[in-house]
Legacy VTK file of the C-alpha trace (Angstrom):
# vtk DataFile Version 3.0
C-alpha trace
ASCII
DATASET POLYDATA
POINTS 57 float
122.694 75.251 151.542
124.179 72.584 149.824
127.800 71.150 149.417
129.127 68.478 146.622
131.663 66.043 147.110
132.699 63.068 145.405
131.683 63.560 141.236
129.775 66.968 143.318
133.101 68.383 144.625
133.454 71.785 144.625
129.869 73.029 143.685
127.712 75.325 146.629
123.959 75.007 145.868
122.063 77.555 147.832
118.558 75.996 149.266
116.723 78.647 147.422
117.999 77.523 144.249
118.897 74.077 145.532
115.307 72.555 143.760
116.047 73.973 139.867
118.893 72.897 140.538
118.599 69.188 140.667
115.128 69.393 138.633
117.877 70.361 136.219
120.240 67.703 137.171
117.138 65.284 136.970
115.635 66.123 133.368
118.629 67.229 131.967
121.863 64.948 133.800
124.086 62.351 132.742
121.470 58.848 131.124
122.323 57.468 134.596
120.950 60.733 136.463
117.964 60.711 134.257
116.842 56.956 134.739
117.541 57.505 138.406
115.051 60.633 139.048
112.929 58.339 136.159
112.416 54.840 138.919
112.016 56.254 141.187
109.081 59.256 140.184
107.788 56.794 138.860
107.552 55.486 142.949
106.777 57.455 144.119
103.612 58.856 141.423
102.136 55.500 141.144
103.183 54.642 145.549
99.484 56.145 146.227
96.219 54.851 145.085
97.571 52.956 142.612
97.865 49.493 142.788
100.655 47.065 140.349
99.952 45.168 138.014
101.393 42.384 135.616
100.527 41.966 132.890
97.974 38.724 131.809
99.573 36.514 129.040
LINES 1 58
57 0 1 2 3 4 5 6 7 8 9 10 11 12 13 14 15 16 17 18 19 20 21 22 23 24 25 26 27 28 29 30 31 32 33 34 35 36 37 38 39 40 41 42 43 44 45 46 47 48 49 50 51 52 53 54 55 56
């Protein structure tokens, strides 16, 4: 189980609910949470078989 601290103080999430809770917060949480998730997801997804290149002007 996960017990919240700081801004999540008082919240408890059981292991079987952890994925759903995290996904809900990442997709529908605060703008900051959504942006952080977006940045991490893109970085993770493209970390394998992709090379990041900047556009040439």
